N, CA and C of each residue as an Amber inpcrd file, in Angstrom:
protein
   288
   0.8220000  -1.1920000   0.0000000   0.0000000   0.0000000   0.0000000
   0.8670000   1.2570000   0.0000000   1.9940000   1.2020000   0.6520000
   2.8660000   2.3760000   0.7160000   3.3840000   2.7400000  -0.6730000
   3.8360000   1.7470000  -1.4250000   4.3400000   2.0030000  -2.7750000
   3.2130000   2.5300000  -3.6580000   2.0330000   1.9220000  -3.5670000
   0.8900000   2.3870000  -4.3510000   0.5550000   3.8400000  -3.9950000
   0.5250000   4.1420000  -2.7080000   0.1880000   5.4950000  -2.2650000
   1.2000000   6.5180000  -2.7400000   2.4390000   6.1350000  -2.7780000
   3.4890000   7.0740000  -3.1660000   3.3710000   7.4860000  -4.6240000
   2.9270000   6.5760000  -5.4810000   2.8890000   6.8540000  -6.9170000
   1.4760000   7.0110000  -7.4710000   0.4790000   6.9540000  -6.6220000
  -0.9070000   7.1010000  -7.0470000  -1.3390000   8.5550000  -6.9300000
  -2.3240000   8.9520000  -7.7360000  -2.8800000  10.2970000  -7.6250000
  -3.7100000  10.4460000  -6.3560000  -4.2530000   9.3520000  -5.8430000
  -5.1720000   9.4130000  -4.7170000  -4.4330000   9.5590000  -3.3870000
  -3.4220000   8.7760000  -3.1390000  -2.5750000   8.8410000  -1.9430000
  -3.3410000   8.7260000  -0.6340000  -4.2620000   7.7900000  -0.5320000
  -4.9980000   7.5970000   0.7160000  -4.0900000   7.1410000   1.8580000
  -3.1070000   6.3160000   1.5620000  -2.3110000   5.6870000   2.6040000
  -0.9350000   6.3260000   2.7650000  -0.8020000   7.5560000   2.3870000
   0.4890000   8.2200000   2.4560000   0.7620000   8.7190000   3.8690000
   1.9820000   8.5760000   4.3260000   2.3730000   9.0290000   5.6440000
   2.9830000  10.4300000   5.6140000   3.2090000  10.9570000   4.4380000
   3.8800000  12.2510000   4.3170000   2.9500000  13.3870000   4.7360000
   3.5260000  14.5110000   5.1700000   2.6780000  15.6410000   5.5660000
   1.9630000  16.2400000   4.3580000   0.9010000  16.9200000   4.6290000
   0.1230000  17.5550000   3.5610000   0.7940000  18.8880000   3.2310000
   1.5770000  18.8950000   2.1920000   2.3140000  20.0930000   1.8190000
   1.6820000  20.8210000   0.6410000   0.4750000  20.4280000   0.2780000
  -0.2470000  21.0440000  -0.8300000  -1.6170000  21.4750000  -0.3220000
  -2.0460000  22.6520000  -0.7350000  -3.3820000  23.1290000  -0.3870000
  -4.1440000  23.4010000  -1.6790000  -5.3190000  22.8450000  -1.7620000
  -6.1680000  23.0030000  -2.9420000  -7.3120000  23.9390000  -2.5940000
  -7.4730000  25.0010000  -3.3400000  -8.6560000  25.8580000  -3.2320000
  -9.6330000  25.3700000  -4.2970000 -10.9110000  25.2950000  -3.9560000
 -11.8650000  24.7770000  -4.9340000 -13.2330000  25.4090000  -4.7750000
 -14.0000000  25.3150000  -5.8340000 -15.3920000  25.7780000  -5.8600000
 -16.1990000  24.7470000  -6.6410000 -17.3140000  24.3070000  -6.0740000
 -18.1890000  23.3320000  -6.7320000 -19.4520000  24.0420000  -7.1820000
 -19.8140000  23.8510000  -8.4450000 -21.0440000  24.4030000  -8.9960000
 -21.8730000  23.2390000  -9.5250000 -23.1290000  23.1400000  -9.0630000
 -24.0050000  22.0320000  -9.4660000 -25.2920000  22.6000000 -10.0370000
 -25.6810000  22.0870000 -11.1950000 -26.9340000  22.4880000 -11.8310000
 -27.8150000  21.2580000 -12.0010000 -29.0390000  21.3430000 -11.4730000
 -30.0450000  20.2840000 -11.5980000 -31.2990000  20.8900000 -12.2060000
 -31.7460000  20.3620000 -13.3230000 -32.9800000  20.8480000 -13.9650000
 -32.9840000  22.3750000 -14.0880000 -31.9120000  22.9340000 -14.6190000
 -31.7740000  24.3800000 -14.8270000 -31.8060000  25.1930000 -13.5320000
 -31.5730000  24.5520000 -12.3980000 -31.5050000  25.2270000 -11.1030000
 -30.1180000  25.0300000 -10.5200000 -29.4850000  26.1140000 -10.1020000
 -28.1670000  26.0230000  -9.4780000 -28.3380000  25.7760000  -7.9840000
 -27.6230000  24.7770000  -7.4780000 -27.6440000  24.5180000  -6.0410000
 -26.8120000  25.5720000  -5.3280000 -27.2060000  25.8970000  -4.0980000
 -26.3860000  26.7830000  -3.2890000 -25.1360000  26.0220000  -2.8610000
 -24.1670000  26.7460000  -2.3430000 -22.9270000  26.1080000  -1.8910000
 -23.2250000  25.0640000  -0.8190000 -24.0830000  25.3940000   0.1460000
 -24.3700000  24.4220000   1.2040000 -25.1400000  23.2160000   0.6740000
 -25.9950000  23.3990000  -0.3130000 -26.7070000  22.2650000  -0.9190000
 -25.7340000  21.3520000  -1.6590000 -24.7510000  21.9500000  -2.3410000
 -23.7540000  21.1480000  -3.0610000 -22.8840000  20.3580000  -2.0900000
 -22.4580000  20.9970000  -1.0040000 -21.6390000  20.2910000  -0.0150000
 -22.4310000  19.1750000   0.6460000 -23.7110000  19.4270000   0.8990000
 -24.5610000  18.3990000   1.5040000 -24.7660000  17.2300000   0.5380000
 -24.9360000  17.5320000  -0.7290000 -25.1500000  16.4980000  -1.7410000
 -23.9920000  15.5000000  -1.7680000 -22.7790000  15.9950000  -1.6630000
 -21.6010000  15.1250000  -1.7500000 -21.0090000  14.7810000  -0.3850000
 -21.7000000  15.1910000   0.6780000 -21.2750000  14.9070000   2.0510000
 -19.8550000  15.4030000   2.3160000 -19.6120000  16.6250000   1.9190000
 -18.3150000  17.2530000   2.1330000 -18.4470000  18.2900000   3.2390000
 -17.3580000  18.5120000   3.9320000 -17.3420000  19.5800000   4.9290000
 -17.4160000  20.9110000   4.2060000 -18.0680000  21.8800000   4.8350000
 -18.2580000  23.1800000   4.1910000 -17.0290000  24.0520000   4.3400000
 -16.0950000  23.8710000   3.4780000 -14.9610000  24.7760000   3.3670000
 -14.4910000  24.7300000   1.9310000 -13.7080000  25.7030000   1.5460000
 -13.3020000  25.7960000   0.1480000 -11.8320000  25.4750000  -0.0410000
 -11.2700000  24.7720000   0.9360000  -9.8730000  24.3450000   0.8350000
  -9.7950000  22.8760000   1.1710000  -8.8720000  22.1950000   0.5260000
  -8.7210000  20.7550000   0.7070000  -7.2400000  20.4470000   0.7740000
  -6.8140000  19.7130000   1.7980000  -5.3860000  19.4460000   1.9510000
  -4.9530000  18.1040000   1.3600000  -5.8880000  17.2680000   1.0250000
  -5.5660000  15.9900000   0.3880000  -5.5790000  16.1760000  -1.1290000
  -5.2290000  15.1450000  -1.8420000  -5.2300000  15.2200000  -3.3080000
  -6.6250000  15.6000000  -3.8060000  -6.6800000  16.4660000  -4.8080000
  -7.9650000  16.9310000  -5.3450000  -8.7560000  15.7600000  -5.9320000
  -8.0650000  14.6890000  -6.2710000  -8.7440000  13.4970000  -6.7870000
  -9.7330000  12.9320000  -5.7690000  -9.5300000  13.1720000  -4.4700000
 -10.4910000  12.7190000  -3.4670000 -11.8550000  13.3590000  -3.7160000
 -11.8660000  14.6580000  -4.0130000 -13.1330000  15.3320000  -4.3080000
 -13.7540000  14.8260000  -5.6000000 -12.9150000  14.6520000  -6.6020000
 -13.4130000  14.1630000  -7.8920000 -14.0140000  12.7770000  -7.7340000
 -13.3600000  11.9170000  -6.9740000 -13.8730000  10.5620000  -6.7370000
 -15.2120000  10.6270000  -6.0030000 -15.3370000  11.4870000  -4.9970000
 -16.5920000  11.6130000  -4.2400000 -17.7300000  12.0700000  -5.1430000
 -17.4720000  13.0610000  -5.9770000 -18.5060000  13.5680000  -6.8910000
 -18.8660000  12.5080000  -7.9230000 -17.8620000  11.8950000  -8.5320000
 -18.0880000  10.8670000  -9.5500000 -18.8790000   9.7020000  -8.9660000
 -18.5250000   9.2790000  -7.7590000 -19.2050000   8.1480000  -7.1360000
 -20.6770000   8.4820000  -6.8710000 -20.9430000   9.6790000  -6.3450000
 -22.3260000  10.0580000  -6.0770000 -23.1410000  10.1270000  -7.3670000
 -22.5960000  10.7960000  -8.3640000 -23.3370000  10.9970000  -9.6100000
 -23.5370000   9.7160000 -10.4040000 -22.6680000   8.7360000 -10.2310000
 -22.8360000   7.4800000 -10.9700000 -23.6540000   6.4600000 -10.1820000
 -24.0630000   6.8070000  -8.9590000 -24.8950000   5.9020000  -8.1600000
 -26.1770000   6.6120000  -7.7380000 -26.1520000   7.3050000  -6.6000000
 -27.3530000   7.9480000  -6.0590000 -27.9390000   8.9910000  -6.9970000
 -27.1040000   9.7460000  -7.6600000 -27.5940000  10.8240000  -8.5080000
 -27.6830000  10.4840000  -9.9760000 -27.6690000   9.2030000 -10.3070000
 -27.6020000   8.7950000 -11.7140000 -28.8010000   9.2870000 -12.5280000
 -29.9600000   9.4240000 -11.9030000 -31.1510000   9.8620000 -12.6270000
 -31.3820000  11.3770000 -12.5370000 -30.4870000  12.1090000 -11.8760000
 -30.6790000  13.5500000 -11.6670000 -30.2360000  14.4010000 -12.8450000
 -29.4430000  13.8500000 -13.7470000 -28.9060000  14.5990000 -14.8820000
 -28.2140000  15.8830000 -14.4230000 -27.3610000  15.7390000 -13.4120000
 -26.6400000  16.8830000 -12.8560000 -25.4690000  17.2730000 -13.7480000
 -25.2000000  18.5670000 -13.7560000 -24.0150000  19.1030000 -14.4220000
 -23.1710000  19.7560000 -13.3360000 -21.9850000  19.2170000 -13.1360000
 -21.1210000  19.6620000 -12.0500000 -19.8450000  20.2530000 -12.6380000
 -19.4300000  21.3660000 -12.0700000 -18.1570000  21.9740000 -12.4300000
 -17.3530000  22.1530000 -11.1510000 -16.1590000  21.6090000 -11.1430000
 -15.2330000  21.7640000 -10.0280000 -14.0610000  22.5910000 -10.5390000
 -13.9140000  23.7940000 -10.0070000 -12.7980000  24.6670000 -10.3610000
 -11.8320000  24.6260000  -9.1860000 -10.5760000  24.3500000  -9.4590000
  -9.6120000  24.1930000  -8.3700000  -8.2450000  24.7230000  -8.7700000
  -7.4560000  25.0280000  -7.7540000  -6.0770000  25.4530000  -7.9940000
  -5.1910000  24.8880000  -6.8860000  -3.9890000  24.5910000  -7.2400000
  -3.0150000  24.0020000  -6.3150000  -2.0880000  25.0950000  -5.8120000
  -2.0780000  25.2890000  -4.4900000  -1.2070000  26.2810000  -3.8430000
  -1.3170000  27.6630000  -4.4750000  -2.5240000  28.0760000  -4.8380000
  -2.7370000  29.3930000  -5.4080000  -2.2990000  29.5360000  -6.8500000
  -2.0300000  28.4260000  -7.5080000  -1.5820000  28.4480000  -8.9010000
  -2.7260000  28.6250000  -9.8760000  -2.4580000  28.2490000 -11.1070000
  -3.4210000  28.3930000 -12.1930000  -4.6600000  27.5300000 -11.9390000
  -5.8360000  28.1120000 -12.2020000  -7.0790000  27.3660000 -12.0220000
  -7.2280000  26.2960000 -13.0880000  -7.7890000  25.1740000 -12.6510000
  -8.1090000  24.0730000 -13.5520000  -9.5810000  23.7450000 -13.3630000
 -10.1370000  23.0150000 -14.3040000 -11.5650000  22.7240000 -14.2570000
 -11.8030000  21.2500000 -14.5500000 -12.7390000  20.6590000 -13.8070000
 -13.1990000  19.2950000 -14.0510000 -14.7160000  19.3440000 -14.1270000
 -15.2800000  18.6370000 -15.0690000 -16.7430000  18.6520000 -15.2750000
 -17.3400000  17.2560000 -15.2060000 -18.5540000  17.2130000 -14.6960000
 -19.3870000  16.0230000 -14.7660000 -20.6490000  16.3880000 -15.5210000
 -21.0850000  15.6240000 -16.4790000 -20.5110000  14.3640000 -16.9450000
 -19.1800000  14.5950000 -17.6560000 -18.3490000  13.5850000 -17.5060000
 -17.0010000  13.6760000 -18.0590000 -17.0080000  13.5850000 -19.5580000
């Protein structure tokens, strides 16, 4: 698990300190209605903050898992805008 964690994007089992901070914003649209920030965080069972110290893939996995199971019939459009350590913004969308 240690070797996998060291070279994986997810890094669940890593013992190293969290030396990266991710700023992010989640935007969710359902049936032409935009969810509020608290509704989006509740939907994905995330803590209400806009910073994440683990790999950003953790958030992507949580959103992907919800939308491909519980939310499969919702036809949600999700945009995750994030940046690493205040760097250039990147974007991930669901559906992929």
